[in-house]
C-alpha positions, -999 to 999 in steps of 0.1 A, spaced: -146 109 150 -139 105 188 -111 85 199 -114 47 211 -110 32 244 -78 25 258 -82 -10 249 -84 -4 217 -53 17 210 -32 -7 227 -43 -33 205 -41 -10 179 -4 -3 189 2 -39 192 -12 -53 156 -2 -23 132 31 -31 122 25 -71 119 -2 -55 97 21 -40 74 48 -62 76 21 -89 64 9 -66 34 45 -63 23 50 -92 28 19 -97 7 38 -71 -21 70 -88 -22 60 -121 -27 34 -118 -58 55 -133 -79 59 -169 -59 22 -167 -43 -11 -157 -42 -17 -120 -36 6 -92 -53 8 -49 -54 -32 -48 -51 -38 -70 -20 -7 -63 -5 -13 -25 -5 -47 -28 8 -36 -47 34 -8 -19 44 -37 7 38 -58 -7 60 -32 -8 89 -37 30 86 -75 31 85 -73 12 117 -52 36 132 -74 67 120 -104 43 140 -92 38 173 -73 71 176 -96 95 164 -100 118 132 -82 148 152 -52 127 168 -44 105 137 -41 136 112 -14 146 128 5 115 114 -18 109 84 -6 138 63 -24 138 27 -5 158 10 24 125 23 -2 98 5 -8 120 -24 33 121 -31 34 85 -21 9 77 -48 26 97 -74 62 78 -67 43 49 -70 27 54 -105 59 70 -115 82 38 -106 53 18 -128 62 41 -156 94 39 -155 99 -1 -153 77 -3 -179 94 22 -201 129 3 -196 128 -21 -217 116 -5 -249 146 -9 -265 122 -43 -271 89 -42 -265 67 -22 -237 72 -40 -204 94 -61 -216 110 -82 -190 150 -70 -193 163 -84 -158 146 -120 -163 174 -143 -171 205 -117 -168 218 -127 -136 214 -94 -116 192 -81 -90 159 -103 -95 171 -115 -128 187 -153 -116 175 -186 -139 145 -203 -134 151 -235 -127 125 -257 -150 97 -272 -129 84 -260 -101 100 -228 -83 113 -240 -55 111 -201 -37 138 -184 -51 132 -144 -50 153 -137 -74 136 -149 -109 112 -128 -114 126 -99 -131 106 -63 -131 77 -83 -117 88 -73 -82 97 -41 -90 64 -37 -104 46 -54 -78 64 -29 -52 50 1 -74 12 -11 -75 15 -14 -36 28 23 -28 5 35 -53 -29 9 -38 -18 19 -4 -13 56 -7 -45 59 -23 -69 38 -4 -51 60 25 -61 92 9 -97 76 -1 -99 71 39 -89 105 46 -115 119 26 -138 98 38 -134 106 74 -132 144 71 -165 138 46 -180 121 81 -169 146 100 -183 178 81 -220 154 82 -216 151 116 -213 192 123 -236 202 97 -266 178 119 -256 193 148 -255 225 135 -292 217 121 -300 201 154 -291 231 177 -317 257 153 
């Protein structure tokens, strides 16, 4: 996969950060607005796919390492399981932070939530874990698909040279 034109690379450099910030916004605000960990993780992964497409596989492989994506995927899954087991004294997935007055544990005002970020208990933590898992998993899929496309292209070129 060759790199694209300078215009595409410059637009990618300009938009890349905004896409990642928007993805994290969707992850963190998942308990207040439509979205959450899966949707935000997919948006962040699309930013990395855009980097891979615009810079080409050889340049992108220098800063998109599949081992780092695998480590991030494991961290997201581990974080989700740890948060699920923290409330195990009562029930599995117990929302132990809700109404506790601690981090993400403010009391919820009856009626419509005015947008207070700290009212969801463990839901934002689970959204972050799912977002990390989805972002890393889709990043691995994109990198493996790029490897497969490159392998297929080399194989076709070798068959055509015969």
